[in-house]
C-alpha positions as CSV (number, residue, x, y, z in Angstrom):
1,X,35.3,-21.3,21.6
2,X,33.3,-18.7,23.2
3,X,29.8,-19.5,24.1
4,X,27.3,-18.3,22.2
5,X,29.0,-18.6,18.9
6,X,27.7,-19.0,15.5
7,X,30.3,-22.1,15.0
8,X,28.5,-24.2,18.0
9,X,26.6,-27.1,17.3
10,X,23.0,-25.9,18.8
11,X,23.5,-22.5,16.9
12,X,24.0,-24.2,13.9
13,X,21.1,-26.4,14.4
14,X,19.1,-23.4,15.3
15,X,19.6,-22.0,12.0
16,X,19.0,-25.2,9.8
17,X,15.4,-25.1,11.9
18,X,14.9,-21.4,11.3
19,X,15.3,-22.2,7.5
20,X,13.2,-25.1,7.3
21,X,10.2,-22.8,8.6
22,X,11.1,-20.0,6.8
23,X,10.5,-22.3,3.2
24,X,7.6,-23.7,4.8
25,X,6.6,-20.0,5.4
26,X,7.1,-19.5,1.6
27,X,5.2,-22.6,0.3
28,X,2.2,-21.4,2.9
29,X,1.9,-17.8,1.9
30,X,2.3,-19.0,-2.1
31,X,-0.7,-21.1,-1.1
32,X,-2.7,-18.1,0.3
33,X,-2.4,-19.5,3.8
34,X,-0.9,-16.5,5.1
35,X,-1.6,-17.2,8.8
36,X,-0.1,-20.2,9.0
37,X,2.8,-18.5,6.8
38,X,3.2,-15.8,9.5
39,X,3.5,-18.5,12.2
40,X,6.1,-20.1,9.9
41,X,8.4,-16.9,9.7
42,X,7.9,-16.0,13.4
43,X,9.6,-19.3,14.1
44,X,12.4,-18.8,12.1
45,X,12.8,-15.5,13.6
46,X,12.6,-16.8,16.9
47,X,15.3,-19.1,15.9
48,X,17.7,-16.5,13.6
49,X,16.5,-13.7,14.9
50,X,18.7,-11.4,13.4
51,X,18.3,-12.8,9.9
52,X,17.1,-10.4,7.6
53,X,15.7,-12.5,4.8
54,X,13.1,-13.8,7.6
55,X,12.6,-10.7,9.1
56,X,11.8,-8.8,5.7
57,X,9.3,-12.0,4.9
58,X,7.3,-11.5,8.4
59,X,7.3,-8.3,8.0
60,X,5.6,-7.8,4.6
61,X,3.4,-10.1,5.4
62,X,2.4,-8.6,8.5
63,X,2.0,-5.1,6.7
64,X,0.1,-6.6,4.0
65,X,-2.7,-7.8,6.3
66,X,-2.7,-4.9,9.3
67,X,-0.5,-6.3,11.6
68,X,2.1,-2.9,11.1
69,X,3.4,-2.6,14.8
70,X,4.8,-6.3,14.1
71,X,6.0,-5.4,10.7
72,X,7.8,-2.3,12.1
73,X,9.1,-4.3,14.6
74,X,10.6,-6.2,12.0
75,X,11.9,-3.5,9.3
76,X,13.6,-1.8,12.4
77,X,15.4,-5.0,13.4
78,X,16.5,-5.5,9.5
79,X,18.0,-2.1,9.4
80,X,20.0,-2.2,12.6
81,X,21.5,-5.0,11.2
82,X,21.8,-3.4,7.0
83,X,21.2,0.0,7.2
84,X,20.7,0.6,3.1
85,X,19.0,-2.3,2.8
86,X,16.6,-1.6,-0.2
87,X,13.4,-3.6,0.7
88,X,13.5,-2.9,4.3
89,X,13.3,1.2,3.7
90,X,11.3,1.0,0.9
91,X,8.3,-1.0,3.1
92,X,9.1,1.0,6.0
93,X,8.4,4.4,3.7
94,X,5.1,2.9,2.9
95,X,4.1,1.7,6.5
96,X,5.1,5.5,7.3
97,X,3.5,7.4,4.4
98,X,0.2,5.5,5.3
99,X,0.5,6.9,8.4
100,X,0.5,10.9,7.0
101,X,4.3,10.6,7.9
102,X,5.4,12.2,4.5
103,X,8.4,13.6,5.1
104,X,9.6,10.5,7.2
105,X,8.7,8.4,4.5
106,X,10.3,10.8,1.8
107,X,13.4,10.7,3.6
108,X,13.4,6.6,3.9
109,X,12.9,6.7,0.2
110,X,15.8,9.4,-0.6
111,X,17.8,7.0,1.4
112,X,17.6,4.2,-1.6
113,X,18.2,6.8,-4.2
114,X,21.4,8.2,-3.3
115,X,22.9,5.0,-3.0
116,X,21.8,4.2,-6.7
117,X,19.2,2.6,-8.5
118,X,20.8,1.5,-11.3
119,X,21.6,-1.9,-10.1
120,X,18.0,-2.3,-9.3
121,X,16.5,-1.5,-12.5
122,X,13.5,-2.3,-13.3
123,X,13.2,-2.7,-9.3
124,X,13.3,0.9,-8.9
125,X,10.5,2.3,-10.7
126,X,8.4,1.8,-7.3
127,X,10.5,3.6,-5.4
128,X,9.9,6.8,-7.5
129,X,6.2,6.4,-7.9
130,X,5.8,6.2,-4.2
131,X,8.4,9.5,-3.8
132,X,5.9,10.9,-6.8
133,X,2.6,9.9,-4.5
134,X,4.9,12.0,-2.0
135,X,4.7,14.9,-3.8
136,X,1.3,14.1,-5.2
137,X,-0.1,14.3,-1.6
138,X,1.8,17.6,-1.3
139,X,0.3,19.0,-4.5
140,X,3.6,19.6,-5.7
141,X,2.6,18.6,-9.2
142,X,6.1,19.8,-10.7
143,X,8.1,17.2,-8.7
144,X,5.6,14.6,-8.7
145,X,6.2,14.8,-12.5
146,X,9.8,14.4,-12.3
147,X,9.4,11.4,-9.9
148,X,6.9,9.3,-12.3
149,X,8.9,10.1,-15.4
150,X,11.8,8.8,-13.9
151,X,9.8,5.4,-13.1
152,X,8.6,5.3,-16.4
153,X,12.8,5.5,-17.5
154,X,13.4,2.2,-15.2
155,X,9.8,0.7,-16.4
156,X,9.1,2.4,-19.6
157,X,4.9,1.9,-20.1
158,X,4.7,1.4,-16.3
159,X,0.5,1.8,-15.8
160,X,0.7,3.3,-12.5
161,X,3.7,5.7,-13.6
162,X,1.5,6.0,-17.2
163,X,-1.8,7.0,-15.5
164,X,-1.0,9.5,-12.2
165,X,2.0,11.1,-14.9
166,X,-1.0,12.2,-17.3
167,X,-3.3,13.1,-14.5
168,X,-1.6,15.3,-13.2
169,X,-3.1,18.6,-14.4
170,X,-6.5,16.9,-13.6
171,X,-5.6,16.0,-10.1
172,X,-4.6,19.9,-9.7
173,X,-8.0,20.9,-10.9
174,X,-8.9,19.5,-6.7
175,X,-7.8,21.4,-3.4
176,X,-6.5,18.5,-1.9
177,X,-7.3,15.5,-4.0
178,X,-5.4,13.4,-1.4
179,X,-6.6,12.7,2.2
180,X,-3.2,12.3,4.5
181,X,-3.3,8.9,4.9
182,X,-3.1,9.0,0.6
183,X,-6.9,8.0,0.4
184,X,-8.9,10.0,-2.7
185,X,-12.5,9.7,-3.5
186,X,-13.5,7.1,-5.7
187,X,-14.9,9.9,-8.4
188,X,-11.7,12.1,-8.2
189,X,-9.7,9.1,-8.6
190,X,-11.3,7.7,-11.9
191,X,-11.4,10.7,-13.2
192,X,-7.7,11.8,-12.4
193,X,-5.8,8.8,-13.5
194,X,-8.0,8.0,-16.4
195,X,-9.7,10.8,-16.8
196,X,-12.6,8.6,-16.8
197,X,-16.7,9.1,-16.0
198,X,-17.8,7.1,-12.8
199,X,-21.5,6.9,-12.0
200,X,-21.9,5.1,-9.0
201,X,-25.1,3.3,-8.0
202,X,-28.8,4.0,-7.7
203,X,-28.5,4.5,-3.9
204,X,-26.0,7.5,-4.2
205,X,-25.8,10.5,-5.8
206,X,-23.8,10.3,-8.2
207,X,-21.0,12.7,-6.8
208,X,-19.8,11.7,-3.6
209,X,-19.7,7.6,-4.4
210,X,-18.3,5.6,-1.9
211,X,-15.6,3.2,-2.2
212,X,-18.0,0.3,-2.3
213,X,-16.4,-2.9,-1.2
214,X,-17.3,-5.9,-3.7
215,X,-21.0,-6.2,-4.1
216,X,-23.6,-8.9,-5.8
217,X,-26.9,-7.9,-7.0
218,X,-29.8,-9.7,-5.7
219,X,-32.2,-9.1,-8.7
220,X,-32.5,-8.3,-12.4
221,X,-34.3,-5.3,-11.4
222,X,-31.8,-3.6,-9.5
223,X,-29.2,-4.6,-11.8
224,X,-31.0,-2.7,-14.2
225,X,-30.9,0.5,-12.0
226,X,-27.6,0.9,-11.7
227,X,-27.0,0.1,-16.1
228,X,-29.7,2.9,-16.1
229,X,-27.4,5.2,-15.0
230,X,-25.4,4.3,-18.3
231,X,-28.2,4.3,-20.7
232,X,-29.7,7.8,-19.4
233,X,-26.3,9.5,-20.3
234,X,-25.7,7.9,-22.9
235,X,-29.1,9.4,-24.1
236,X,-28.5,12.8,-22.9
237,X,-25.0,12.8,-25.0
238,X,-26.9,11.7,-27.9
239,X,-24.7,8.5,-27.9
240,X,-25.9,6.7,-31.1
241,X,-24.1,2.9,-31.2
242,X,-24.8,0.6,-34.4
243,X,-23.4,-2.9,-31.8
244,X,-22.6,-3.4,-28.4
245,X,-20.0,-6.0,-27.7
246,X,-19.0,-7.9,-25.1
247,X,-15.5,-7.4,-23.8
248,X,-14.9,-11.2,-21.8
249,X,-17.5,-14.0,-22.1
250,X,-19.4,-13.9,-19.2
251,X,-20.5,-10.2,-20.1
252,X,-22.9,-11.3,-23.0
253,X,-25.8,-10.8,-21.0
254,X,-25.4,-7.0,-20.3
255,X,-24.2,-6.6,-23.8
256,X,-27.7,-7.9,-25.0
257,X,-29.5,-5.7,-22.7
258,X,-28.1,-2.8,-23.3
259,X,-28.3,-3.2,-27.0
260,X,-31.9,-3.2,-26.7
261,X,-32.2,-0.4,-24.3
262,X,-29.5,2.0,-26.8
263,X,-31.1,0.2,-30.0
264,X,-28.3,-0.8,-31.1
265,X,-27.2,-4.5,-32.5
266,X,-25.7,-7.2,-29.8
267,X,-22.8,-8.9,-31.7
268,X,-21.0,-12.0,-29.5
269,X,-17.5,-11.0,-30.2
270,X,-15.3,-7.9,-31.4
271,X,-14.5,-9.7,-34.8
272,X,-17.6,-9.2,-35.6
273,X,-17.6,-5.1,-35.3
274,X,-17.5,-3.3,-39.0
275,X,-14.8,-0.4,-40.0
276,X,-17.8,1.6,-40.0
277,X,-19.9,1.2,-37.0
278,X,-19.6,2.9,-33.6
279,X,-19.5,0.2,-31.0
280,X,-20.2,0.1,-27.4
281,X,-17.6,-2.6,-25.9
282,X,-19.3,-3.7,-21.8
283,X,-17.4,-5.3,-19.4
284,X,-19.3,-6.8,-16.0
285,X,-16.3,-6.4,-13.5
286,X,-13.0,-6.1,-15.8
287,X,-11.8,-9.1,-14.1
288,X,-8.9,-10.0,-16.7
289,X,-7.5,-6.2,-17.1
290,X,-4.8,-7.8,-19.8
291,X,-7.7,-9.9,-21.5
292,X,-10.1,-7.0,-21.2
293,X,-7.8,-4.4,-22.8
294,X,-6.7,-6.8,-25.5
295,X,-9.9,-6.9,-26.2
296,X,-10.6,-3.2,-26.4
297,X,-7.7,-2.6,-28.5
298,X,-8.9,-5.3,-30.9
299,X,-12.2,-3.2,-31.1
300,X,-10.6,0.3,-31.4
301,X,-8.3,-1.3,-34.5
302,X,-11.8,-2.6,-36.2
303,X,-13.9,0.0,-35.5
304,X,-13.5,4.3,-36.2
305,X,-15.7,4.9,-32.8
306,X,-15.9,2.7,-29.8
307,X,-16.7,3.2,-26.1
308,X,-15.1,1.3,-23.3
309,X,-17.8,0.9,-20.3
310,X,-17.7,-1.4,-17.7
311,X,-20.1,-1.5,-14.8
312,X,-17.7,-3.3,-12.3
313,X,-14.1,-2.6,-11.7
314,X,-12.2,-5.7,-10.3
315,X,-8.5,-4.0,-10.2
316,X,-7.2,-0.3,-9.7
317,X,-8.4,1.7,-12.8
318,X,-4.3,2.5,-13.7
319,X,-4.5,-1.5,-14.5
320,X,-6.5,-0.6,-17.4
321,X,-4.6,0.6,-20.5
322,X,-6.1,0.8,-22.7
323,X,-8.4,2.9,-19.8
324,X,-12.1,2.7,-20.1
325,X,-14.0,5.9,-20.4
326,X,-17.0,5.2,-18.1
327,X,-17.8,2.5,-15.3
328,X,-20.4,2.3,-12.7
329,X,-19.1,1.0,-9.6
330,X,-14.8,1.1,-8.6
331,X,-15.2,-2.5,-7.4
332,X,-16.2,-5.6,-8.6
333,X,-19.6,-7.2,-9.1
334,X,-21.8,-10.4,-9.0
335,X,-24.3,-10.5,-10.9
336,X,-27.4,-12.4,-10.6
337,X,-26.2,-15.6,-12.8
338,X,-23.7,-17.9,-12.9
339,X,-20.1,-17.5,-14.9
340,X,-21.6,-20.8,-16.9
341,X,-24.7,-19.5,-17.7
342,X,-23.3,-15.9,-19.2
343,X,-21.1,-17.7,-21.4
344,X,-23.8,-20.1,-22.5
345,X,-25.2,-18.2,-25.8
346,X,-28.2,-20.1,-25.6
347,X,-28.4,-18.6,-21.5
348,X,-26.7,-15.5,-22.1
349,X,-29.8,-14.4,-24.6
350,X,-32.7,-15.3,-22.4
351,X,-31.0,-13.4,-19.0
352,X,-29.9,-10.4,-21.8
353,X,-33.5,-10.3,-22.8
354,X,-34.8,-10.8,-19.1
355,X,-32.4,-7.7,-18.4
356,X,-33.5,-5.7,-20.9
357,X,-37.4,-5.6,-20.2
358,X,-36.3,-4.8,-16.7
359,X,-34.0,-2.0,-18.3
360,X,-36.7,-0.9,-19.6
361,X,-39.1,-0.5,-16.7
362,X,-36.2,1.2,-14.7
363,X,-36.8,4.3,-13.2
364,X,-35.4,7.7,-14.7
365,X,-31.6,8.5,-13.1
366,X,-32.3,11.7,-11.0
367,X,-28.8,12.6,-11.2
368,X,-28.0,12.8,-14.7
369,X,-28.1,16.8,-14.4
370,X,-25.3,16.7,-11.6
371,X,-23.9,14.2,-13.7
372,X,-23.4,16.5,-16.7
373,X,-22.1,19.2,-14.4
374,X,-19.6,17.9,-12.6
375,X,-17.7,16.9,-16.0
376,X,-18.3,21.0,-17.2
377,X,-16.7,23.2,-17.8
378,X,-17.1,26.0,-16.2
379,X,-16.5,25.2,-12.9
380,X,-16.6,21.2,-13.0
381,X,-13.9,18.7,-14.3
382,X,-14.0,18.7,-18.5
383,X,-10.6,16.8,-18.6
384,X,-11.4,13.4,-19.7
385,X,-9.5,10.9,-21.7
386,X,-12.1,11.0,-24.6
387,X,-14.0,13.7,-26.3
388,X,-17.5,13.5,-25.0
389,X,-18.9,14.3,-28.5
390,X,-16.8,12.3,-31.2
391,X,-16.1,9.5,-28.7
392,X,-12.3,9.9,-29.9
393,X,-9.6,8.8,-27.0
394,X,-7.6,11.7,-26.1
395,X,-3.9,12.4,-25.5
396,X,-3.6,13.3,-21.7
397,X,-0.6,15.9,-21.4
398,X,3.2,14.7,-20.7
399,X,4.2,18.0,-18.4
400,X,2.7,19.0,-15.2
401,X,0.7,21.9,-14.5
402,X,2.5,25.3,-15.4
403,X,4.2,24.5,-17.9
404,X,3.7,26.9,-20.8
405,X,0.0,27.9,-22.5
406,X,-1.0,25.6,-25.6
407,X,1.4,22.6,-24.7
408,X,-0.6,19.0,-23.2
409,X,-4.4,18.5,-23.1
410,X,-6.6,21.5,-24.0
411,X,-9.1,21.6,-22.1
412,X,-12.4,20.2,-23.8
413,X,-15.8,21.8,-23.4
414,X,-16.3,18.7,-21.7
415,X,-19.7,17.3,-21.2
416,X,-21.9,20.1,-22.1
417,X,-24.9,21.4,-20.1
């Protein structure tokens, strides 16, 4: 028997031990203990250094947690063993794209496509989405449209592809909407992907809105000043709501406060809405996109006119379908009350009344005119996903910029100055 042969007992037991470390890593990763999961994957790779499964698991967890050099080493070794491995090529392409090496990233993804994606089924959709993203960053909107359509052929209704395809005309309004690393300003992202208005917090100018981390409000007065941007915009545009309804149980205090500020009636749930009413649906954080969107869909089935407003947005904006129309902050918010308090009607009513009083005392928003101008024609960005006059949801174009005149989404008057 040749020295180092896989048939040697020592090598066999090393592989058995490596698999045990790998399985332990999977268990730890599922529990959210990524540090110890990575330690297990490293031990598995040390015992069986050319096992592609272990390399991909280790590379993926490194990629998720900012250890890009180690992730790259894992994918490089994996591709030496399996040159056309789809996962290794895809993950390697993501690393390259994040560094701005777009052509190299495109080449990796093209290798996957050239090898045939039919067998991948729905798993091919992310590949075409990343190719679409690269084309977006090159401002090659026709090519981006082709790739996003391919993604939707693989996975009909895929949310990111749907949002990106529908936003091509809006992205084309900007010079370099994406930076070299693929980043995008929050106000542009909400407008591009959802045709939504993003208002910001009291401390920003409403236009250059930072990518805030998760935020917590220390007082009802601080929260009220953020809500004042929305109520000021609603009054400026003449939005008159008959009722305000929470789209999730913990948002009841917000609904009560906004109803008082907008001279509307607060409702406990969507099932109480009248068919002829104009209703504002509000979510505090959008923690559960599927649940919130079920409530929005039910609201629009029950009423002739409705607006979806999110004070905070926990998940990427394209995860919400139907899309929100107005949001305040592009991140998760923590409110000055507990979730249990918000869900108990007696506590929610007291909190809502106190917040409503704070909202009534809030200073007028100084950014209102700039907000209106940003979403207005000419010179602004009027392709909203809804009509600012009727609140009717608009259907985005299915074609990229450059399609014949008269097709797709007509330029709306936007917000009238």
